[in-house]
C-alpha positions as a LaTeX table, in Angstrom:
\begin{tabular}{lrrr}
\hline
Residue & $x$ (\AA) & $y$ (\AA) & $z$ (\AA) \\
\hline
Met1 & $-21.11$ & $-40.02$ & $-33.36$ \\
Ser2 & $-19.88$ & $-43.55$ & $-33.59$ \\
Glu3 & $-22.42$ & $-46.32$ & $-33.41$ \\
Ile4 & $-21.05$ & $-48.51$ & $-30.60$ \\
Asn5 & $-21.20$ & $-48.59$ & $-26.87$ \\
Asp6 & $-18.72$ & $-51.27$ & $-25.83$ \\
Lys7 & $-16.38$ & $-49.46$ & $-23.42$ \\
Thr8 & $-13.14$ & $-50.69$ & $-24.99$ \\
Thr9 & $-14.30$ & $-49.82$ & $-28.50$ \\
Val10 & $-15.46$ & $-46.39$ & $-27.39$ \\
Glu11 & $-12.07$ & $-45.74$ & $-25.85$ \\
Lys12 & $-10.34$ & $-46.74$ & $-29.09$ \\
Gln13 & $-12.76$ & $-44.75$ & $-31.23$ \\
Tyr14 & $-12.12$ & $-41.58$ & $-29.24$ \\
Ala15 & $-8.44$ & $-42.13$ & $-28.45$ \\
Thr16 & $-7.74$ & $-39.19$ & $-30.75$ \\
Ser17 & $-9.99$ & $-36.42$ & $-32.05$ \\
Asn18 & $-9.27$ & $-37.20$ & $-35.72$ \\
Asn19 & $-12.29$ & $-39.41$ & $-36.49$ \\
Leu20 & $-14.67$ & $-37.14$ & $-34.63$ \\
Ser21 & $-13.27$ & $-34.08$ & $-36.42$ \\
Thr22 & $-13.80$ & $-35.84$ & $-39.77$ \\
Arg23 & $-17.44$ & $-36.47$ & $-38.93$ \\
Ile24 & $-18.01$ & $-32.95$ & $-37.67$ \\
Ser25 & $-16.44$ & $-31.42$ & $-40.79$ \\
Ile26 & $-18.79$ & $-33.23$ & $-43.18$ \\
His27 & $-21.73$ & $-31.61$ & $-41.41$ \\
Asp28 & $-20.10$ & $-28.18$ & $-41.34$ \\
Lys29 & $-19.35$ & $-28.34$ & $-45.05$ \\
Tyr30 & $-22.47$ & $-29.89$ & $-46.59$ \\
Ser31 & $-25.47$ & $-29.40$ & $-44.30$ \\
Thr32 & $-28.41$ & $-27.77$ & $-46.07$ \\
Asn33 & $-29.68$ & $-26.13$ & $-42.89$ \\
Lys34 & $-27.23$ & $-23.24$ & $-42.59$ \\
Gln35 & $-28.13$ & $-22.44$ & $-38.99$ \\
Gly36 & $-25.94$ & $-25.35$ & $-37.98$ \\
Phe37 & $-26.83$ & $-28.08$ & $-35.51$ \\
Gly38 & $-24.64$ & $-26.62$ & $-32.78$ \\
Asn39 & $-26.16$ & $-23.16$ & $-33.15$ \\
Trp40 & $-29.64$ & $-24.68$ & $-33.09$ \\
Ile41 & $-28.83$ & $-26.63$ & $-29.93$ \\
Phe42 & $-27.55$ & $-23.49$ & $-28.20$ \\
Ser43 & $-30.62$ & $-21.54$ & $-29.31$ \\
Asn44 & $-32.71$ & $-23.94$ & $-27.23$ \\
Tyr45 & $-30.62$ & $-23.66$ & $-24.07$ \\
Lys46 & $-32.03$ & $-21.65$ & $-21.21$ \\
Ile47 & $-28.86$ & $-20.31$ & $-19.61$ \\
Glu48 & $-29.16$ & $-17.30$ & $-17.37$ \\
Pro49 & $-26.49$ & $-15.19$ & $-15.62$ \\
Gly50 & $-24.87$ & $-16.89$ & $-12.64$ \\
Met51 & $-25.79$ & $-20.45$ & $-13.63$ \\
Lys52 & $-23.54$ & $-23.46$ & $-13.10$ \\
Ile53 & $-23.24$ & $-25.72$ & $-16.15$ \\
Leu54 & $-21.99$ & $-29.30$ & $-16.52$ \\
Glu55 & $-21.42$ & $-30.74$ & $-19.97$ \\
Leu56 & $-20.82$ & $-34.49$ & $-20.16$ \\
Gly57 & $-19.22$ & $-35.78$ & $-23.34$ \\
Cys58 & $-18.08$ & $-32.36$ & $-24.53$ \\
Gly59 & $-15.93$ & $-33.88$ & $-27.29$ \\
Thr60 & $-13.64$ & $-31.35$ & $-28.94$ \\
Gly61 & $-15.54$ & $-28.46$ & $-27.35$ \\
Asp62 & $-16.12$ & $-26.91$ & $-30.76$ \\
Met63 & $-19.70$ & $-25.94$ & $-29.93$ \\
Trp64 & $-18.43$ & $-23.52$ & $-27.27$ \\
Lys65 & $-16.19$ & $-21.68$ & $-29.70$ \\
Asn66 & $-17.02$ & $-17.99$ & $-30.22$ \\
Arg67 & $-19.57$ & $-18.02$ & $-27.40$ \\
Glu68 & $-17.64$ & $-15.76$ & $-25.04$ \\
Asp69 & $-20.75$ & $-13.68$ & $-24.28$ \\
Leu70 & $-22.57$ & $-16.76$ & $-22.99$ \\
Ile71 & $-19.52$ & $-18.19$ & $-21.24$ \\
Ser72 & $-18.86$ & $-14.93$ & $-19.43$ \\
Val73 & $-22.27$ & $-14.84$ & $-17.69$ \\
Cys74 & $-21.96$ & $-18.33$ & $-16.21$ \\
Ser75 & $-20.55$ & $-18.64$ & $-12.72$ \\
Lys76 & $-19.03$ & $-22.03$ & $-13.56$ \\
Ile77 & $-18.80$ & $-24.32$ & $-16.60$ \\
Ile78 & $-17.44$ & $-27.85$ & $-16.32$ \\
Leu79 & $-16.53$ & $-29.28$ & $-19.73$ \\
Ser80 & $-15.97$ & $-33.00$ & $-19.35$ \\
Asp81 & $-15.55$ & $-36.15$ & $-21.37$ \\
Phe82 & $-14.88$ & $-39.84$ & $-20.80$ \\
Ser83 & $-11.85$ & $-39.51$ & $-23.13$ \\
Ser84 & $-8.78$ & $-37.66$ & $-21.89$ \\
Ala85 & $-7.87$ & $-36.88$ & $-25.53$ \\
Met86 & $-11.19$ & $-35.09$ & $-25.99$ \\
Val87 & $-10.75$ & $-33.11$ & $-22.78$ \\
Asp88 & $-7.29$ & $-32.03$ & $-23.96$ \\
Lys89 & $-8.70$ & $-31.00$ & $-27.35$ \\
Ala90 & $-11.55$ & $-29.05$ & $-25.76$ \\
Lys91 & $-9.07$ & $-27.21$ & $-23.56$ \\
Glu92 & $-6.98$ & $-26.41$ & $-26.63$ \\
Asn93 & $-10.03$ & $-25.14$ & $-28.53$ \\
Ile94 & $-11.63$ & $-23.07$ & $-25.76$ \\
Gly95 & $-8.59$ & $-22.13$ & $-23.72$ \\
Glu96 & $-8.04$ & $-21.24$ & $-20.10$ \\
Lys97 & $-10.87$ & $-19.19$ & $-18.59$ \\
Thr98 & $-11.46$ & $-18.38$ & $-14.96$ \\
Asn99 & $-14.93$ & $-19.92$ & $-14.92$ \\
Ile100 & $-14.23$ & $-23.04$ & $-17.05$ \\
Glu101 & $-12.88$ & $-26.30$ & $-15.67$ \\
Tyr102 & $-11.92$ & $-29.32$ & $-17.79$ \\
Lys103 & $-12.41$ & $-32.77$ & $-16.27$ \\
Ile104 & $-12.44$ & $-36.45$ & $-17.21$ \\
Ile105 & $-15.84$ & $-37.73$ & $-16.03$ \\
Asp106 & $-17.86$ & $-40.90$ & $-16.45$ \\
Ile107 & $-21.57$ & $-40.00$ & $-16.45$ \\
Gln108 & $-22.21$ & $-43.14$ & $-14.38$ \\
Asp109 & $-20.16$ & $-41.70$ & $-11.51$ \\
Ile110 & $-20.31$ & $-37.90$ & $-11.52$ \\
Pro111 & $-17.94$ & $-36.48$ & $-8.86$ \\
Phe112 & $-20.16$ & $-33.64$ & $-7.61$ \\
Glu113 & $-22.61$ & $-33.18$ & $-4.77$ \\
Asp114 & $-26.38$ & $-33.34$ & $-5.11$ \\
Asp115 & $-28.22$ & $-30.31$ & $-6.53$ \\
Thr116 & $-25.06$ & $-28.65$ & $-7.86$ \\
Phe117 & $-25.91$ & $-27.61$ & $-11.43$ \\
Asp118 & $-28.58$ & $-25.44$ & $-13.04$ \\
Val119 & $-27.97$ & $-27.08$ & $-16.41$ \\
Val120 & $-26.57$ & $-30.48$ & $-17.38$ \\
Ile121 & $-25.77$ & $-31.22$ & $-21.04$ \\
Ala122 & $-25.13$ & $-34.63$ & $-22.62$ \\
Asn123 & $-25.16$ & $-34.27$ & $-26.39$ \\
Met124 & $-24.56$ & $-37.13$ & $-28.82$ \\
Met125 & $-23.24$ & $-39.45$ & $-26.12$ \\
Leu126 & $-25.98$ & $-41.14$ & $-24.11$ \\
Tyr127 & $-26.12$ & $-44.06$ & $-26.56$ \\
His128 & $-22.54$ & $-44.90$ & $-25.51$ \\
Val129 & $-23.33$ & $-45.24$ & $-21.81$ \\
Pro130 & $-23.18$ & $-48.91$ & $-20.67$ \\
Asp131 & $-25.82$ & $-48.37$ & $-17.96$ \\
Ile132 & $-27.89$ & $-45.45$ & $-19.20$ \\
Asp133 & $-30.35$ & $-45.61$ & $-16.29$ \\
Lys134 & $-27.46$ & $-45.32$ & $-13.85$ \\
Gly135 & $-26.05$ & $-42.41$ & $-15.83$ \\
Leu136 & $-29.36$ & $-40.56$ & $-15.88$ \\
Lys137 & $-29.81$ & $-41.19$ & $-12.17$ \\
Glu138 & $-26.48$ & $-39.44$ & $-11.64$ \\
Val139 & $-27.61$ & $-36.55$ & $-13.85$ \\
Arg140 & $-30.78$ & $-36.12$ & $-11.81$ \\
Arg141 & $-28.77$ & $-36.25$ & $-8.60$ \\
Val142 & $-26.41$ & $-33.38$ & $-9.50$ \\
Leu143 & $-29.13$ & $-31.33$ & $-11.24$ \\
Lys144 & $-31.01$ & $-28.76$ & $-9.20$ \\
Ser145 & $-34.74$ & $-29.37$ & $-8.78$ \\
Asp146 & $-35.58$ & $-26.52$ & $-11.16$ \\
Gly147 & $-32.71$ & $-27.30$ & $-13.54$ \\
Phe148 & $-32.72$ & $-28.41$ & $-17.19$ \\
Phe149 & $-31.12$ & $-31.45$ & $-18.80$ \\
Tyr150 & $-30.34$ & $-31.18$ & $-22.52$ \\
Ser151 & $-29.56$ & $-34.30$ & $-24.56$ \\
Ala152 & $-29.13$ & $-34.15$ & $-28.33$ \\
Thr153 & $-29.07$ & $-37.36$ & $-30.35$ \\
Tyr154 & $-29.70$ & $-38.81$ & $-33.78$ \\
Gly155 & $-32.70$ & $-40.61$ & $-35.22$ \\
Glu156 & $-32.85$ & $-44.07$ & $-36.73$ \\
His157 & $-33.58$ & $-42.97$ & $-40.31$ \\
Gly158 & $-30.65$ & $-40.74$ & $-41.20$ \\
Ile159 & $-27.17$ & $-41.03$ & $-42.66$ \\
Ile160 & $-26.28$ & $-44.51$ & $-41.44$ \\
Glu161 & $-29.51$ & $-46.07$ & $-42.69$ \\
Tyr162 & $-28.87$ & $-44.46$ & $-46.09$ \\
Leu163 & $-25.26$ & $-45.66$ & $-46.28$ \\
Ser164 & $-26.22$ & $-49.14$ & $-45.11$ \\
Asp165 & $-28.75$ & $-49.45$ & $-47.91$ \\
Met166 & $-26.13$ & $-48.35$ & $-50.42$ \\
Leu167 & $-23.51$ & $-50.80$ & $-49.12$ \\
Ser168 & $-25.82$ & $-53.78$ & $-48.54$ \\
Glu169 & $-24.32$ & $-55.69$ & $-51.49$ \\
Tyr170 & $-21.10$ & $-55.95$ & $-49.47$ \\
Gly171 & $-22.92$ & $-57.54$ & $-46.56$ \\
Phe172 & $-22.97$ & $-54.38$ & $-44.55$ \\
Ala173 & $-25.98$ & $-53.98$ & $-42.27$ \\
Asp174 & $-27.14$ & $-51.01$ & $-40.19$ \\
Asn175 & $-25.80$ & $-51.74$ & $-36.72$ \\
Thr176 & $-26.29$ & $-48.22$ & $-35.50$ \\
Asn177 & $-26.32$ & $-47.99$ & $-31.72$ \\
Lys178 & $-29.99$ & $-47.43$ & $-30.97$ \\
Asn179 & $-29.67$ & $-47.28$ & $-27.18$ \\
Phe180 & $-30.77$ & $-43.63$ & $-27.16$ \\
Thr181 & $-32.36$ & $-42.16$ & $-30.28$ \\
Leu182 & $-35.06$ & $-39.67$ & $-31.22$ \\
Gln183 & $-37.40$ & $-42.65$ & $-31.46$ \\
Asn184 & $-36.88$ & $-44.10$ & $-27.96$ \\
Gly185 & $-35.29$ & $-41.24$ & $-26.01$ \\
Tyr186 & $-38.58$ & $-39.95$ & $-24.61$ \\
Asp187 & $-39.49$ & $-43.30$ & $-23.05$ \\
Ile188 & $-36.04$ & $-43.55$ & $-21.47$ \\
Leu189 & $-36.04$ & $-40.02$ & $-20.06$ \\
Ile190 & $-39.61$ & $-39.91$ & $-18.79$ \\
Lys191 & $-38.79$ & $-42.66$ & $-16.29$ \\
Gly192 & $-36.75$ & $-40.17$ & $-14.31$ \\
Phe193 & $-37.90$ & $-36.70$ & $-15.36$ \\
Ser194 & $-41.35$ & $-35.19$ & $-14.89$ \\
Asp195 & $-41.32$ & $-33.16$ & $-18.12$ \\
Val196 & $-39.63$ & $-34.25$ & $-21.36$ \\
Lys197 & $-39.93$ & $-32.43$ & $-24.69$ \\
Lys198 & $-38.52$ & $-33.57$ & $-28.05$ \\
Leu199 & $-37.35$ & $-31.07$ & $-30.67$ \\
Glu200 & $-36.36$ & $-32.07$ & $-34.21$ \\
Tyr201 & $-33.77$ & $-30.34$ & $-36.38$ \\
Lys202 & $-34.61$ & $-30.34$ & $-40.08$ \\
Asp203 & $-31.53$ & $-30.94$ & $-42.21$ \\
Ser204 & $-29.78$ & $-33.05$ & $-44.88$ \\
Leu205 & $-26.39$ & $-33.29$ & $-46.59$ \\
Ala206 & $-25.79$ & $-32.04$ & $-50.14$ \\
Val207 & $-22.34$ & $-33.44$ & $-50.92$ \\
Thr208 & $-20.43$ & $-32.13$ & $-53.94$ \\
Asn209 & $-17.00$ & $-33.69$ & $-53.25$ \\
Leu210 & $-17.45$ & $-37.45$ & $-52.91$ \\
Asp211 & $-13.95$ & $-37.91$ & $-51.47$ \\
Asp212 & $-15.24$ & $-36.17$ & $-48.33$ \\
Ile213 & $-18.09$ & $-38.61$ & $-47.79$ \\
Val214 & $-15.71$ & $-41.53$ & $-48.46$ \\
Glu215 & $-13.50$ & $-40.23$ & $-45.63$ \\
Tyr216 & $-16.59$ & $-39.91$ & $-43.46$ \\
Ile217 & $-17.58$ & $-43.52$ & $-44.14$ \\
Tyr218 & $-14.15$ & $-44.86$ & $-43.20$ \\
Ser219 & $-14.11$ & $-42.76$ & $-40.01$ \\
Leu220 & $-17.11$ & $-44.69$ & $-38.67$ \\
Ser221 & $-16.27$ & $-47.57$ & $-36.39$ \\
Ser222 & $-19.30$ & $-49.48$ & $-37.68$ \\
Met223 & $-17.77$ & $-49.49$ & $-41.16$ \\
Thr224 & $-14.75$ & $-51.64$ & $-40.22$ \\
Ser225 & $-16.13$ & $-54.42$ & $-42.42$ \\
Leu226 & $-15.24$ & $-52.23$ & $-45.41$ \\
Ser227 & $-11.55$ & $-52.02$ & $-44.54$ \\
Asn228 & $-10.55$ & $-54.36$ & $-47.37$ \\
Ile229 & $-12.74$ & $-52.71$ & $-50.00$ \\
Pro230 & $-10.94$ & $-50.17$ & $-52.23$ \\
Arg231 & $-12.09$ & $-46.61$ & $-51.63$ \\
Gln232 & $-12.65$ & $-46.13$ & $-55.35$ \\
Thr233 & $-15.26$ & $-48.89$ & $-55.23$ \\
Ile234 & $-17.18$ & $-46.98$ & $-52.58$ \\
Lys235 & $-16.79$ & $-43.75$ & $-54.52$ \\
Thr236 & $-18.20$ & $-45.39$ & $-57.65$ \\
Leu237 & $-21.30$ & $-46.45$ & $-55.71$ \\
Leu238 & $-21.74$ & $-42.89$ & $-54.50$ \\
Glu239 & $-21.35$ & $-41.51$ & $-58.03$ \\
Lys240 & $-24.30$ & $-43.62$ & $-59.18$ \\
Arg241 & $-26.51$ & $-41.80$ & $-56.67$ \\
Thr242 & $-25.48$ & $-38.26$ & $-57.51$ \\
Val243 & $-27.85$ & $-35.94$ & $-59.34$ \\
Asn244 & $-26.33$ & $-33.00$ & $-61.21$ \\
Gly245 & $-23.12$ & $-33.47$ & $-59.27$ \\
Val246 & $-24.79$ & $-33.53$ & $-55.86$ \\
Leu247 & $-25.27$ & $-36.48$ & $-53.52$ \\
Asn248 & $-28.26$ & $-35.84$ & $-51.25$ \\
Ile249 & $-28.21$ & $-37.73$ & $-47.95$ \\
Pro250 & $-30.97$ & $-37.54$ & $-45.33$ \\
Lys251 & $-30.15$ & $-36.51$ & $-41.75$ \\
Glu252 & $-32.21$ & $-37.02$ & $-38.61$ \\
Tyr253 & $-31.10$ & $-35.13$ & $-35.52$ \\
Gly254 & $-32.76$ & $-33.43$ & $-32.61$ \\
Met255 & $-32.71$ & $-33.01$ & $-28.85$ \\
Phe256 & $-34.64$ & $-33.62$ & $-25.67$ \\
Ile257 & $-35.22$ & $-31.01$ & $-22.99$ \\
Ser258 & $-35.95$ & $-32.60$ & $-19.62$ \\
Lys259 & $-36.72$ & $-31.16$ & $-16.21$ \\
\hline
\end{tabular}
């Protein structure tokens, strides 16, 4: 969920799965909505027996863990990512299965024929794409005419906005990548899809161990300006905002369903 889209920086940010795992763990540990974002996303998928699925930007593949019942009914699942390290991690997490293939794919040049997939998924990644219109054109090309395209993303008034306000005295500004958010995603998608629906996931963080949120902050590529600031300084700022030992941080996430 880094906030940049320069290709070289994206490659560096996702060269290993460590930073992404740090960011995922903070949500797993402290989210107030116990359904879980991944479970909520899957609850909105329309996947029927025999379907062919392409996921672009699968990351560590964690969202497919413990979903053997769903995996088993699909005729084919392609789990792909721009980063070879992420593809390797996804393969490690999900394992070898007869109907799953792991591939390195750039959404701007998808190596499949027209009308191949019943479902295409691109969660938390479209804001990275250098030419998003080109990427979405490729998605439409490989998606069957009656298929569904699912794209989860963040909003512009969540964690990063909160942290930026807190750290403003150090000259830090919110430079969140806003190329594809809950606020502008509809306008981007409707240019190429006839039906686009936005769903919002209600959630927040209730952090009880501030060391965890400090690690989260330093895992963000947009926070590189803080590299020379002692971590205890950041922790002290966080302590000032805690109430009864809990730091409450707003979240804004959701997804678009396009067809």
